[in-house]
Each structure stands twice: as C-alpha cells, then as structure tokens.
C-alpha positions as CSV (number, residue, x, y, z in Angstrom):
1,M,0.0,-0.1,-0.1
2,A,1.4,3.4,-1.0
3,S,2.0,5.6,2.0
4,T,0.4,9.1,2.2
5,T,3.3,10.7,4.3
6,R,6.3,10.2,1.8
7,V,8.7,13.0,2.3
8,D,12.0,13.4,0.0
9,L,15.6,13.6,1.3
10,D,15.5,17.1,2.4
11,G,12.4,16.2,4.4
12,N,9.8,17.9,2.2
13,P,6.3,16.0,1.4
14,I,6.3,14.4,-1.9
15,K,3.4,15.4,-3.9
16,P,1.6,12.7,-6.1
17,L,3.0,12.8,-9.8
18,T,1.5,11.7,-13.1
19,I,4.4,10.1,-15.0
20,C,4.5,9.4,-18.7
21,M,6.5,6.5,-19.1
22,I,7.9,5.5,-22.6
23,G,9.2,1.9,-22.8
24,A,7.1,0.8,-19.5
25,G,6.7,-2.6,-21.2
26,G,10.3,-3.5,-21.2
27,F,12.4,-5.0,-18.6
28,I,13.3,-1.8,-16.8
29,G,10.0,-0.3,-17.3
30,S,8.3,-3.3,-15.9
31,H,10.1,-3.1,-12.6
32,L,9.8,0.6,-12.2
33,C,6.1,0.3,-12.7
34,E,5.9,-2.4,-10.1
35,K,7.8,-0.1,-7.5
36,L,5.6,2.9,-8.2
37,M,2.4,0.9,-7.9
38,A,3.3,-0.7,-4.8
39,E,5.2,1.8,-2.9
40,T,4.1,5.4,-4.1
41,P,1.1,7.4,-5.0
42,H,2.1,8.2,-8.4
43,K,0.1,7.7,-11.7
44,V,1.6,6.0,-14.6
45,L,0.7,6.7,-18.2
46,A,2.5,3.7,-19.5
47,V,3.6,4.0,-23.2
48,D,4.6,1.0,-25.3
49,V,3.9,-1.5,-28.2
50,Y,4.0,-4.4,-25.9
51,N,2.6,-4.8,-22.4
52,D,3.4,-8.5,-21.9
53,K,5.8,-7.7,-18.9
54,I,3.1,-5.4,-17.1
55,K,0.1,-7.3,-17.7
56,H,0.2,-8.7,-14.0
57,L,-0.1,-4.8,-13.0
58,L,-2.9,-4.0,-15.7
59,E,-5.2,-7.1,-15.1
60,P,-7.2,-7.7,-13.1
61,T,-8.7,-4.2,-13.0
62,T,-9.8,-4.8,-9.3
63,Q,-6.3,-4.3,-8.2
64,A,-5.4,-1.7,-5.8
65,W,-3.7,0.7,-7.7
66,A,-6.0,0.1,-11.0
67,D,-7.1,3.7,-11.2
68,R,-3.1,4.8,-11.1
69,I,-1.9,3.1,-14.2
70,Q,-3.2,3.3,-17.9
71,F,-1.8,1.5,-20.7
72,H,-1.3,3.2,-24.2
73,R,-0.2,1.1,-27.1
74,I,1.8,3.9,-29.0
75,N,4.8,3.5,-31.4
76,I,6.4,6.8,-30.6
77,K,7.8,7.1,-34.2
78,H,4.5,8.3,-35.9
79,D,1.7,8.8,-33.3
80,S,0.4,12.4,-32.4
81,R,-0.8,11.3,-29.1
82,L,2.4,11.3,-27.4
83,E,2.7,15.0,-27.2
84,G,-0.8,14.9,-25.4
85,L,0.2,12.3,-22.7
86,I,3.5,14.4,-21.8
87,K,1.2,17.6,-21.6
88,M,-1.1,15.7,-19.1
89,S,2.0,14.7,-17.2
90,D,4.7,16.0,-14.6
91,L,7.4,13.8,-15.7
92,T,8.2,12.2,-18.6
93,I,10.7,9.0,-18.4
94,N,12.1,7.6,-21.7
95,L,13.2,4.0,-21.7
96,A,12.8,3.5,-25.4
97,A,15.9,2.0,-27.3
98,I,17.2,-0.6,-29.3
99,C,19.8,-2.0,-26.8
100,T,20.9,-5.2,-27.9
101,P,24.8,-5.4,-29.0
102,A,24.0,-7.7,-31.8
103,D,22.0,-5.3,-33.5
104,Y,24.3,-2.7,-33.6
105,N,26.3,-4.2,-36.4
106,T,23.2,-5.9,-38.4
107,R,20.6,-3.0,-37.9
108,P,23.0,0.2,-37.7
109,L,20.2,2.2,-39.1
110,D,17.6,0.9,-37.2
111,T,19.8,1.5,-34.0
112,I,20.6,5.3,-34.9
113,Y,17.0,5.9,-35.6
114,S,15.8,4.3,-32.6
115,N,17.9,5.8,-30.0
116,F,18.4,9.3,-31.6
117,I,16.0,10.0,-34.2
118,D,12.8,8.7,-32.4
119,A,13.8,10.3,-29.2
120,L,13.8,14.1,-30.8
121,P,10.1,14.4,-30.5
122,V,10.3,13.4,-26.6
123,V,13.0,16.0,-25.7
124,K,11.4,18.6,-27.8
125,Y,7.8,18.1,-26.3
126,C,9.1,18.2,-22.7
127,S,11.1,21.4,-23.4
128,E,8.2,23.0,-25.1
129,N,5.7,22.3,-22.5
130,N,8.3,22.7,-19.4
131,K,7.9,19.3,-18.6
132,R,10.8,17.4,-16.6
133,L,12.5,14.6,-18.4
134,I,14.5,11.6,-16.9
135,H,16.1,10.4,-19.9
136,F,17.7,6.7,-20.1
137,S,21.2,6.6,-21.8
138,T,24.0,3.9,-21.3
139,C,27.2,3.3,-20.0
140,E,28.3,2.5,-23.6
141,V,28.7,6.7,-24.2
142,Y,32.0,6.1,-22.7
143,G,33.1,3.9,-25.3
144,K,36.8,2.9,-24.5
145,T,38.8,3.6,-21.5
146,I,42.0,5.5,-21.9
147,G,43.7,2.7,-20.5
148,S,42.9,0.3,-23.2
149,F,45.4,2.3,-25.3
150,L,48.3,1.5,-23.3
151,P,50.5,-1.8,-23.8
152,K,48.7,-4.6,-21.9
153,D,51.7,-4.7,-19.2
154,H,52.0,-1.0,-18.6
155,P,51.5,-0.3,-15.0
156,L,49.0,2.8,-15.7
157,R,46.5,0.0,-17.0
158,Q,45.8,-0.4,-13.0
159,D,45.4,3.2,-12.3
160,P,41.8,4.0,-11.6
161,D,42.2,7.1,-13.6
162,F,42.7,5.3,-16.6
163,Y,39.7,3.0,-16.4
164,V,37.2,4.1,-13.9
165,L,34.5,6.0,-15.6
166,K,33.3,9.5,-14.4
167,E,30.3,11.4,-15.5
168,D,32.1,14.8,-15.3
169,V,35.3,14.0,-16.3
170,S,35.9,10.4,-18.6
171,P,36.2,11.1,-22.1
172,C,33.7,9.3,-24.6
173,I,35.9,7.4,-27.1
174,F,34.6,5.3,-29.8
175,G,36.3,3.0,-32.3
176,S,36.7,4.0,-36.2
177,I,33.6,4.7,-38.2
178,E,33.4,1.1,-40.0
179,K,33.1,-0.4,-36.8
180,Q,29.7,-0.2,-36.6
181,R,29.5,-1.7,-33.0
182,W,29.5,2.3,-32.0
183,S,26.5,3.3,-33.7
184,Y,24.3,2.7,-30.5
185,A,27.1,4.5,-28.2
186,C,27.1,7.5,-30.9
187,A,23.4,7.9,-31.1
188,K,23.0,7.8,-27.2
189,Q,25.6,10.3,-26.9
190,L,24.3,12.5,-29.2
191,I,20.7,12.5,-27.5
192,E,22.5,13.4,-24.3
193,R,24.3,16.3,-25.8
194,L,21.1,17.4,-27.4
195,V,19.4,16.9,-23.7
196,Y,22.0,18.9,-22.1
197,A,21.7,21.7,-24.6
198,E,18.2,21.9,-24.1
199,G,18.7,22.3,-20.5
200,A,21.5,25.0,-21.1
201,E,19.5,27.2,-23.4
202,N,15.9,26.5,-22.9
203,D,15.9,25.5,-19.1
204,L,14.8,22.1,-19.6
205,E,14.8,20.1,-16.3
206,F,16.5,16.8,-17.1
207,T,18.1,13.9,-15.3
208,I,20.4,11.5,-17.4
209,V,21.0,8.1,-16.4
210,R,23.7,5.9,-17.4
211,P,22.8,2.0,-16.7
212,F,25.8,-0.4,-16.3
213,N,24.4,-3.6,-16.9
214,W,21.1,-4.1,-14.8
215,I,20.1,-7.7,-14.5
216,G,17.2,-9.5,-13.1
217,P,13.8,-11.2,-13.8
218,R,12.2,-10.4,-17.2
219,M,15.3,-9.0,-18.8
220,D,15.9,-9.4,-22.5
221,F,14.2,-12.5,-23.9
222,I,15.1,-16.4,-24.4
223,P,15.5,-17.0,-28.4
224,G,12.7,-19.0,-29.8
225,I,10.7,-18.8,-26.7
226,D,9.6,-15.2,-26.1
227,G,11.8,-13.7,-28.8
228,P,13.1,-14.5,-32.6
229,S,14.9,-17.7,-33.0
230,E,17.8,-16.2,-34.6
231,G,17.7,-13.3,-32.0
232,V,21.2,-12.6,-30.0
233,P,20.1,-11.0,-26.5
234,R,22.8,-9.2,-24.2
235,V,25.5,-11.4,-22.6
236,L,23.6,-12.7,-19.2
237,A,20.5,-13.7,-21.4
238,C,22.9,-15.3,-23.9
239,F,24.4,-17.5,-21.2
240,S,21.1,-18.3,-19.5
241,N,19.8,-19.5,-22.8
242,N,22.8,-21.9,-23.1
243,L,22.2,-22.9,-19.9
244,L,18.4,-23.7,-20.1
245,R,19.1,-25.7,-23.3
246,G,22.1,-27.6,-22.0
247,E,24.6,-25.9,-24.0
248,P,28.1,-24.6,-23.6
249,L,28.3,-21.1,-23.2
250,K,30.0,-19.4,-25.9
251,L,32.9,-17.0,-24.9
252,V,33.4,-14.0,-27.5
253,D,37.2,-13.8,-28.0
254,G,37.8,-15.7,-25.0
255,G,35.6,-13.6,-22.4
256,Q,38.2,-11.3,-21.4
257,S,36.5,-8.1,-21.3
258,Q,35.6,-6.8,-17.8
259,R,32.2,-5.8,-16.8
260,T,30.0,-4.9,-13.7
261,F,26.7,-6.1,-13.0
262,I,23.9,-4.4,-11.0
263,Y,20.5,-6.0,-9.5
264,I,17.3,-4.4,-11.1
265,K,16.0,-3.9,-7.8
266,D,18.9,-1.9,-6.6
267,A,18.9,0.4,-9.7
268,I,15.1,0.8,-9.3
269,E,15.6,2.3,-6.0
270,A,18.3,4.6,-7.4
271,V,15.6,5.9,-9.9
272,L,12.9,6.3,-7.5
273,L,15.3,8.6,-5.6
274,M,15.7,10.7,-8.8
275,I,12.0,10.9,-9.6
276,E,11.1,12.3,-6.0
277,N,14.0,14.5,-5.5
278,P,14.1,17.0,-8.4
279,A,16.0,19.5,-6.5
280,R,18.9,17.0,-6.3
281,A,18.6,15.0,-9.6
282,N,18.0,18.1,-12.1
283,G,20.8,18.8,-14.3
284,Q,22.7,15.8,-13.3
285,I,24.1,12.7,-15.2
286,F,24.3,9.5,-12.9
287,N,25.9,6.4,-13.4
288,V,24.0,3.7,-11.9
289,G,26.0,0.4,-11.7
290,N,27.8,-1.8,-9.0
291,P,31.4,-1.6,-9.0
292,H,31.9,-4.2,-6.5
293,N,30.5,-6.8,-8.8
294,E,33.0,-6.6,-11.5
295,V,34.1,-9.6,-13.5
296,T,35.4,-10.8,-16.7
297,V,32.7,-12.3,-18.9
298,K,34.7,-15.7,-18.7
299,Q,34.3,-15.5,-14.8
300,L,30.6,-14.6,-15.3
301,A,30.2,-17.8,-17.3
302,E,31.7,-19.7,-14.6
303,M,29.9,-18.4,-11.9
304,M,26.7,-18.8,-13.6
305,T,27.0,-22.3,-14.4
306,E,27.7,-22.9,-10.8
307,V,24.6,-21.0,-9.8
308,Y,22.4,-22.5,-12.4
309,S,23.4,-25.8,-11.3
310,K,22.2,-25.1,-7.9
311,V,19.1,-23.7,-8.6
312,S,18.0,-26.3,-11.2
313,G,19.5,-29.3,-9.5
314,E,21.4,-30.3,-12.9
315,P,24.9,-31.2,-13.3
316,A,27.2,-28.7,-15.1
317,L,28.3,-30.0,-18.5
318,E,31.9,-31.7,-18.6
319,V,32.8,-28.8,-21.2
320,P,30.7,-25.8,-19.9
321,T,32.4,-23.0,-22.3
322,I,33.3,-22.8,-26.0
323,H,35.3,-19.9,-27.7
324,V,34.2,-18.2,-30.7
325,S,35.4,-14.9,-32.0
326,S,33.7,-11.7,-32.4
327,K,33.2,-11.6,-36.3
328,E,31.7,-15.1,-36.0
329,F,29.1,-14.2,-33.2
330,Y,28.6,-10.6,-34.2
331,G,29.4,-10.2,-37.5
332,E,31.6,-7.6,-39.3
333,G,32.3,-4.3,-37.6
334,Y,32.3,-5.3,-34.2
335,D,34.4,-3.8,-31.6
336,D,34.4,-3.6,-27.8
337,S,35.4,-1.8,-24.7
338,D,38.0,-3.4,-22.3
339,K,36.2,-2.1,-18.8
340,R,33.2,-0.6,-17.7
341,I,33.5,0.5,-14.1
342,P,31.5,3.2,-12.8
343,D,32.4,6.1,-10.5
344,M,29.8,6.3,-7.9
345,T,30.8,9.7,-6.4
346,I,28.1,12.0,-7.9
347,I,24.9,9.6,-7.0
348,N,26.1,9.2,-3.8
349,R,26.8,12.8,-3.0
350,Q,23.4,14.1,-4.7
351,L,21.2,11.1,-3.6
352,G,22.8,9.2,-0.9
353,W,22.3,5.8,-3.1
354,N,24.8,2.8,-3.0
355,P,23.8,-0.7,-4.7
356,K,23.5,-3.6,-2.0
357,T,23.1,-6.9,-3.8
358,S,26.2,-9.3,-4.7
359,L,26.8,-10.8,-7.9
360,W,26.0,-14.1,-6.6
361,D,22.6,-13.0,-5.1
362,L,21.6,-11.3,-8.2
363,L,22.6,-14.2,-10.6
364,E,20.6,-16.6,-8.0
365,S,17.5,-14.5,-8.5
366,T,17.9,-14.2,-11.9
367,L,18.3,-17.8,-12.8
368,T,15.7,-19.0,-10.5
369,Y,13.2,-16.9,-12.2
370,Q,14.2,-18.1,-15.6
371,H,14.4,-21.8,-14.6
372,R,11.0,-21.5,-13.4
373,T,9.7,-19.5,-16.4
374,Y,11.3,-21.1,-19.4
375,A,12.8,-24.5,-18.5
376,E,9.5,-26.5,-19.1
377,A,8.7,-24.3,-22.3
378,I,12.1,-25.1,-23.6
379,K,11.9,-28.9,-23.0
380,K,8.7,-28.9,-24.8
381,A,10.0,-27.0,-27.8
382,T,13.0,-29.0,-28.2
383,S,11.4,-32.5,-27.6
384,K,11.0,-34.7,-30.7
385,P,7.6,-36.6,-31.1
386,V,7.7,-40.2,-30.8
387,A,6.9,-41.8,-34.0
388,S,3.8,-44.1,-34.1
389,S,4.5,-48.0,-34.9
C-alpha cells in the first residue's frame, strides 16, 4: 500500500505525480512500474507497443492501483498522441531504445534512428511544454577506456584514473566509423548532448541515467521462446539461454572483457530517488551500477554455470564453455571496450544511494526466475515427437 506521508531526502512532502513512461513494457519499465504501484501514490501513463511484462499490473482491474496505471499502445515513431500524454504528465521517463549489441552491427540504421531520431520528439515536447525529463542513456557512451590504448603490461592500466568512468571527467572514446558496433553509443551520446543543450539554452529540467548492466527477472528474451529464434540478446541472457538448453556457453574472444553487474531492484531504488528528489537530480548525469560486482565475461560464465546447477539441480556440462570470435558471433564491424567500471561519487553525493546486492545473489535470483519460467517451455519446444508404430 502506498504511503500518504512520503517525504524526500530534504524532508519535504512528496506530491503525487503523473508520469509518462515511454518503454514501460520493457525490462526496466516493468520493474519501475511495480515499484511505483506498490510503494508510491504516483500515477503512470505506460507507453509501449507491448505490455506482456506489465500485464500483471494491468489485470485484473480490481487491483488497489488500478486507477493509477493506464496502458497506451503507441509507437512513438509516428503517433500524435504522444505529445498529449506528455502534456498531461508532470514527468516523462524515456526508456525506449534498441539496446542489443548484436543489432548494432546488423541493424545500424535502426539502432541510430531508434536511439536518436525517435527520441527527438520526446525531448522537444518536454522542452516546449516545460515538463521534466528523465532520459535513459547507457554506459556505452564512454566507449573505450583511456587505459585500453596503453600496452597490456603498462602499470598505468591498473591506475583507476585510466579506467574508472566518471560522468563529469571521462572522455567518450569510440572506434573508427567502419566499426558499426559504436552506432548505438554514438546515437546515445548525441541525444545526451541534445538534452544537455536544451537544459542550458531552454531551461529543460532533465536527469540523464547511464545504466551499467542492470540484471534481473524479465530481462531481454530467450530466443525461440519469447523472442526471435535467430535473436542474440545481451550476454547474461545469452548465457541463460545456453544453460536452459544444456549447451556450452559461448565466450566471445575468450571472454576477457570486464564488466560490472547490478541487480535491477537496487537500480530501481536509485531511479525512484531521482523521481522524488528533483532538486537534487535535475541537471545531473548519473552512473547507476555496482563497481563491486566486477568480473570478466569468462568469470561470469563460470559463476552462472555454478549458480544454475544449484537452482536447477542439474549437473554442469563437462565442457561448460566454448570460444568463438567476435566476427563469428556478432559479424563484421564489431568492436568492444575492455572495462566498464562506474564511479559512484555523484549519485552518492546527490542521492545518498549505493547498491547492495552481490553478484552471486543477483545471479541466483535471475536464474531461479528463468529456470522456473522457461525450462519447461524449452523442453517442450526441443522434444521430438515419438513416431507411431
């Protein structure tokens, strides 16, 4: 039940808001909607093409929050209703994006249009109607670390100044134009610069969020079950798919890239603080990640294999991983960053937020959900009918 005596970090009463949430039917949107319905008095105008991941919030209509969430089936590319919904709201949250690495090479035009061109009207409507905007970007805007250009044995590679990513200091370094893997990061950086410019020139109230690998139930898709058979989701969902099917996990270029992972519920706590503390969040860019959960992709594969064996009761494969090249897995034009470690100084200073969940615990929660949700469906999809005699 939502409390009626909520206060912000400065002790001021929090007024109920109407929030236009674009991309509400996705992974992040579904968890944010749950949080808003369960713990706040805020109203959500949920905008998306699909609502499968929030259907449990929309039905039955007798739920306590039924009058506080409305689903609007809108494709923001070409629907005049979007501006009206933004006008009706106090705050717009834009989560819409193509954010699957396999698409950056194979669908660079769609990637650029989705993450830049399609976001332009949202920024325009918020600015023209004096509406606050929380825009979701990506940690990929940082591109490659400074340290990645040093020789592999160079001692400065271990210096945090050469790899920890800071919102107000770190440069955004991308690969060459023919490396189309950077189409996503470049489009996201450009829309960030537009949002920032609208704030500087036209007083747009904005917050930019840079997620660092948010993980949890309902993320991405399992190919052939709730996504295209030929689809390639992000790394954790790829590994989950392999584990569910009893297949070796594919390590791209040996799995040497380093990443951090954060539990979705920890990250949503941070977003709620942004929503309810505009005086502290406006004009800010926030890294939202967990620097304590850093592993190589190879280490992630090993840990996921161990966790999945625990939650499923199934023994691990004798050969749990295989190596594939990035060209073989992603196609021509793929490139990558060596590390993505977020600096947490700004979000800790402004919102007093820190992540809590360990990598093991977030993997156990996620894989338990995926085993419960998908294992039986995969067995049915892959079982061969018995021939009649």
